[in-house]
Backbone as CSV, one residue per row, in Angstrom:
resi,resn,N_x,N_y,N_z,CA_x,CA_y,CA_z,C_x,C_y,C_z
1,MET,32.971,-12.447,-27.487,33.008,-11.029,-27.755,34.038,-10.386,-26.837
2,ARG,34.898,-9.577,-27.406,35.902,-8.868,-26.614,35.332,-7.579,-26.080
3,TRP,35.718,-7.262,-24.877,35.276,-6.025,-24.258,36.220,-4.918,-24.671
4,ASP,35.706,-3.848,-25.200,36.487,-2.711,-25.664,36.494,-1.650,-24.560
5,VAL,37.684,-1.424,-23.944,37.761,-0.479,-22.831,37.479,0.951,-23.262
6,THR,37.551,1.232,-24.551,37.249,2.588,-25.021,35.746,2.813,-25.151
7,LYS,34.984,1.736,-25.135,33.518,1.831,-25.234,32.884,0.964,-24.147
8,PRO,32.993,1.394,-22.904,32.436,0.559,-21.832,30.918,0.442,-21.951
9,GLU,30.424,-0.726,-21.599,28.979,-0.963,-21.595,28.406,-0.394,-20.308
10,LEU,27.698,0.698,-20.430,27.094,1.307,-19.259,25.679,0.787,-19.081
11,PRO,25.290,0.568,-17.849,23.905,0.145,-17.614,22.955,1.250,-18.062
12,SER,21.809,0.850,-18.547,20.838,1.846,-18.984,19.428,1.382,-18.655
13,LEU,18.549,2.348,-18.591,17.125,2.097,-18.394,16.359,3.006,-19.335
14,SER,15.335,2.459,-19.974,14.452,3.317,-20.760,13.592,4.115,-19.780
15,GLU,12.860,5.074,-20.295,11.997,5.889,-19.442,11.002,5.020,-18.663
16,LYS,10.347,4.094,-19.342,9.345,3.240,-18.684,10.007,2.299,-17.681
17,GLU,11.190,1.782,-18.028,11.922,0.927,-17.095,12.293,1.720,-15.839
18,PHE,12.684,2.976,-16.038,13.039,3.827,-14.904,11.827,4.056,-14.002
19,VAL,10.664,4.288,-14.592,9.437,4.479,-13.814,9.136,3.220,-13.004
20,ILE,9.259,2.051,-13.629,9.021,0.783,-12.922,10.000,0.633,-11.770
21,MET,11.271,0.896,-12.034,12.276,0.770,-10.981,12.000,1.759,-9.850
22,ALA,11.569,2.968,-10.175,11.249,3.966,-9.152,10.101,3.477,-8.264
23,LEU,9.082,2.893,-8.883,7.954,2.371,-8.109,8.393,1.204,-7.231
24,LEU,9.206,0.318,-7.779,9.693,-0.820,-6.986,10.572,-0.342,-5.833
25,MET,11.401,0.658,-6.092,12.276,1.182,-5.040,11.469,1.915,-3.968
26,ALA,10.431,2.628,-4.363,9.590,3.346,-3.406,8.812,2.377,-2.511
27,ASN,8.626,1.171,-3.003,7.903,0.136,-2.251,8.836,-1.039,-1.958
28,ALA,10.089,-0.751,-1.673,11.119,-1.784,-1.541,10.853,-2.787,-0.424
29,SER,10.023,-2.435,0.532,9.767,-3.345,1.650,8.809,-4.482,1.290
30,ARG,8.253,-4.423,0.086,7.309,-5.474,-0.321,7.435,-5.744,-1.821
31,LYS,6.837,-6.839,-2.243,6.803,-7.187,-3.661,5.543,-6.574,-4.268
32,MET,5.621,-6.258,-5.561,4.468,-5.670,-6.246,4.116,-6.509,-7.467
33,TYR,2.872,-6.524,-7.844,2.486,-7.206,-9.074,2.304,-6.182,-10.187
34,GLY,2.332,-6.642,-11.434,2.353,-5.765,-12.603,1.236,-4.746,-12.659
35,LEU,-0.003,-5.174,-12.443,-1.119,-4.229,-12.534,-1.106,-3.223,-11.396
36,GLU,-0.494,-3.575,-10.284,-0.324,-2.628,-9.183,0.640,-1.508,-9.607
37,LEU,1.679,-1.878,-10.355,2.605,-0.879,-10.892,1.869,0.067,-11.835
38,VAL,1.015,-0.487,-12.685,0.227,0.336,-13.607,-0.642,1.307,-12.812
39,ASP,-1.340,0.803,-11.797,-2.235,1.646,-10.990,-1.488,2.783,-10.293
40,GLN,-0.283,2.525,-9.832,0.472,3.531,-9.084,1.259,4.491,-9.976
41,SER,1.263,4.250,-11.281,2.091,5.060,-12.183,1.402,6.326,-12.701
42,ASN,0.182,6.572,-12.303,-0.559,7.762,-12.774,-0.590,7.861,-14.296
43,GLY,-0.823,6.736,-14.955,-0.971,6.724,-16.404,0.322,6.574,-17.196
44,GLU,1.475,6.533,-16.527,2.753,6.391,-17.226,2.947,4.986,-17.788
45,LEU,2.393,3.989,-17.119,2.515,2.598,-17.566,1.148,2.103,-18.016
46,LYS,1.145,1.239,-19.007,-0.102,0.688,-19.550,-0.164,-0.818,-19.292
47,LYS,-1.380,-1.327,-19.137,-1.589,-2.755,-18.893,-0.963,-3.620,-19.981
48,GLY,-1.027,-3.171,-21.206,-0.550,-3.978,-22.325,0.957,-4.044,-22.474
49,THR,1.683,-3.156,-21.804,3.139,-3.144,-21.989,3.949,-3.328,-20.714
50,VAL,3.338,-3.219,-19.547,4.109,-3.297,-18.308,4.889,-4.603,-18.210
51,TYR,4.295,-5.707,-18.682,4.972,-6.995,-18.558,6.137,-7.127,-19.541
52,VAL,6.062,-6.427,-20.657,7.185,-6.395,-21.600,8.379,-5.730,-20.915
53,PHE,8.134,-4.604,-20.270,9.220,-3.892,-19.578,9.737,-4.681,-18.383
54,LEU,8.852,-5.334,-17.645,9.285,-6.157,-16.520,10.152,-7.321,-16.999
55,SER,9.789,-7.902,-18.128,10.584,-8.990,-18.701,11.983,-8.500,-19.093
56,ARG,12.050,-7.328,-19.704,13.351,-6.753,-20.077,14.211,-6.497,-18.844
57,LEU,13.591,-5.951,-17.797,14.318,-5.684,-16.559,14.815,-6.981,-15.922
58,ALA,14.011,-8.029,-15.999,14.418,-9.328,-15.452,15.600,-9.895,-16.239
59,LYS,15.569,-9.768,-17.571,16.686,-10.256,-18.391,17.976,-9.517,-18.094
60,LYS,17.859,-8.233,-17.735,19.037,-7.438,-17.374,19.518,-7.777,-15.960
61,GLY,18.671,-8.472,-15.192,19.017,-8.814,-13.814,18.645,-7.736,-12.811
62,TYR,17.790,-6.788,-13.201,17.432,-5.666,-12.338,16.190,-5.936,-11.493
63,VAL,15.369,-6.894,-11.891,14.220,-7.294,-11.074,14.168,-8.812,-11.015
64,LYS,13.558,-9.297,-9.955,13.305,-10.739,-9.847,11.816,-10.896,-9.585
65,SER,11.317,-12.068,-9.917,9.890,-12.287,-9.723,9.651,-13.662,-9.129
66,GLU,8.488,-13.787,-8.545,8.048,-15.093,-8.054,6.534,-15.151,-8.169
67,ARG,6.059,-16.345,-8.370,4.621,-16.548,-8.532,3.955,-16.649,-7.162
68,GLU,2.793,-16.061,-7.082,1.965,-16.136,-5.884,1.611,-17.610,-5.644
69,PRO,1.592,-18.071,-4.409,1.225,-19.465,-4.155,-0.194,-19.759,-4.652
70,GLU,-0.364,-20.965,-5.176,-1.704,-21.356,-5.641,-2.622,-21.505,-4.438
71,ALA,-3.874,-21.107,-4.642,-4.867,-21.203,-3.580,-6.232,-21.443,-4.214
72,PRO,-7.129,-22.093,-3.477,-8.471,-22.301,-4.013,-9.123,-20.965,-4.358
73,GLY,-9.774,-20.919,-5.501,-10.472,-19.710,-5.921,-9.613,-18.761,-6.744
74,ILE,-8.316,-19.036,-6.869,-7.431,-18.204,-7.688,-7.147,-18.973,-8.975
75,ALA,-7.704,-18.491,-10.076,-7.548,-19.177,-11.358,-6.092,-19.160,-11.811
76,THR,-5.493,-17.989,-11.835,-4.102,-17.843,-12.253,-3.373,-17.025,-11.200
77,PRO,-2.450,-17.649,-10.491,-1.707,-16.881,-9.484,-0.932,-15.728,-10.131
78,ARG,-0.869,-14.617,-9.426,-0.152,-13.451,-9.930,1.360,-13.662,-9.783
79,ARG,2.115,-12.836,-10.502,3.570,-12.826,-10.387,3.945,-11.526,-9.686
80,PHE,4.753,-11.646,-8.639,5.204,-10.487,-7.875,6.624,-10.131,-8.266
81,TYR,6.935,-8.834,-8.242,8.241,-8.325,-8.675,8.897,-7.517,-7.575
82,LYS,10.227,-7.559,-7.571,11.025,-6.812,-6.604,12.353,-6.469,-7.262
83,ALA,12.890,-5.285,-6.956,14.191,-4.885,-7.497,15.289,-5.745,-6.875
84,THR,16.281,-6.104,-7.684,17.450,-6.819,-7.175,18.454,-5.789,-6.656
85,GLY,19.491,-6.250,-5.994,20.544,-5.353,-5.541,21.191,-4.622,-6.707
86,GLU,21.435,-5.357,-7.789,22.018,-4.750,-8.993,21.072,-3.711,-9.584
87,GLY,19.790,-4.027,-9.634,18.803,-3.086,-10.153,18.737,-1.817,-9.317
88,ALA,18.823,-1.971,-7.994,18.805,-0.810,-7.105,20.025,0.077,-7.353
89,LYS,21.193,-0.532,-7.553,22.408,0.245,-7.827,22.281,1.030,-9.132
90,VAL,21.795,0.359,-10.177,21.638,1.020,-11.476,20.621,2.146,-11.373
91,TYR,19.508,1.895,-10.708,18.477,2.925,-10.545,19.056,4.142,-9.831
92,ARG,19.737,3.918,-8.697,20.293,5.044,-7.933,21.338,5.811,-8.740
93,ALA,22.159,5.088,-9.499,23.189,5.753,-10.315,22.547,6.649,-11.378
94,ILE,21.534,6.139,-12.054,20.868,6.922,-13.104,20.094,8.084,-12.484
95,ALA,19.440,7.849,-11.355,18.704,8.919,-10.676,19.645,10.026,-10.233
96,SER,20.861,9.670,-9.825,21.800,10.674,-9.312,22.341,11.602,-10.401
97,VAL,22.201,11.202,-11.656,22.674,12.058,-12.753,21.506,12.637,-13.553
98,GLY,20.353,12.769,-12.918,19.224,13.436,-13.552,18.170,12.531,-14.146
99,GLY,18.291,11.248,-13.984,17.284,10.340,-14.527,15.906,10.562,-13.952
100,ASP,15.835,11.148,-12.761,14.539,11.341,-12.122,13.672,12.390,-12.816
101,ARG,14.198,13.059,-13.845,13.365,14.009,-14.596,12.203,13.275,-15.260
102,TRP,12.371,11.972,-15.520,11.289,11.177,-16.112,10.130,11.008,-15.154
103,LEU,10.366,11.243,-13.881,9.332,10.997,-12.886,8.396,12.184,-12.680
104,GLN,8.628,13.276,-13.371,7.811,14.458,-13.179,6.329,14.205,-13.462
105,GLY,6.034,13.320,-14.410,4.645,13.020,-14.740,4.004,12.028,-13.791
106,VAL,4.799,11.416,-12.951,4.278,10.422,-12.026,4.067,11.101,-10.686
107,GLY,2.811,11.435,-10.386,2.488,12.237,-9.215,3.056,11.760,-7.897
108,VAL,3.250,10.476,-7.746,3.751,9.951,-6.481,5.154,10.470,-6.194
109,PHE,5.890,10.811,-7.243,7.282,11.206,-7.087,7.497,12.698,-7.263
110,ALA,6.478,13.417,-7.647,6.642,14.859,-7.927,6.905,15.654,-6.669
């Protein structure tokens, strides 16, 4: 596929992806698991779809994940997520041009 300089491919985030990235950036010092993102989103993210959005973000290269180490008593280890450097750049760029308006419903960021 040829790159058309008249139509540059700009990075983008959907509203839900932006909320996820905002939560990951607000907690950048640690990794978060999917249901923790749901809990901290004040109803913006749902249990049934958070992993779909996390998967999309991972395919774009904006988040990385790793599985929790196996331990006795843990049936299925959780997967932890963290923003990548590229994801942080895209998030900050979109936030700087008004993307943070999506965060008005998320009380942590209001």
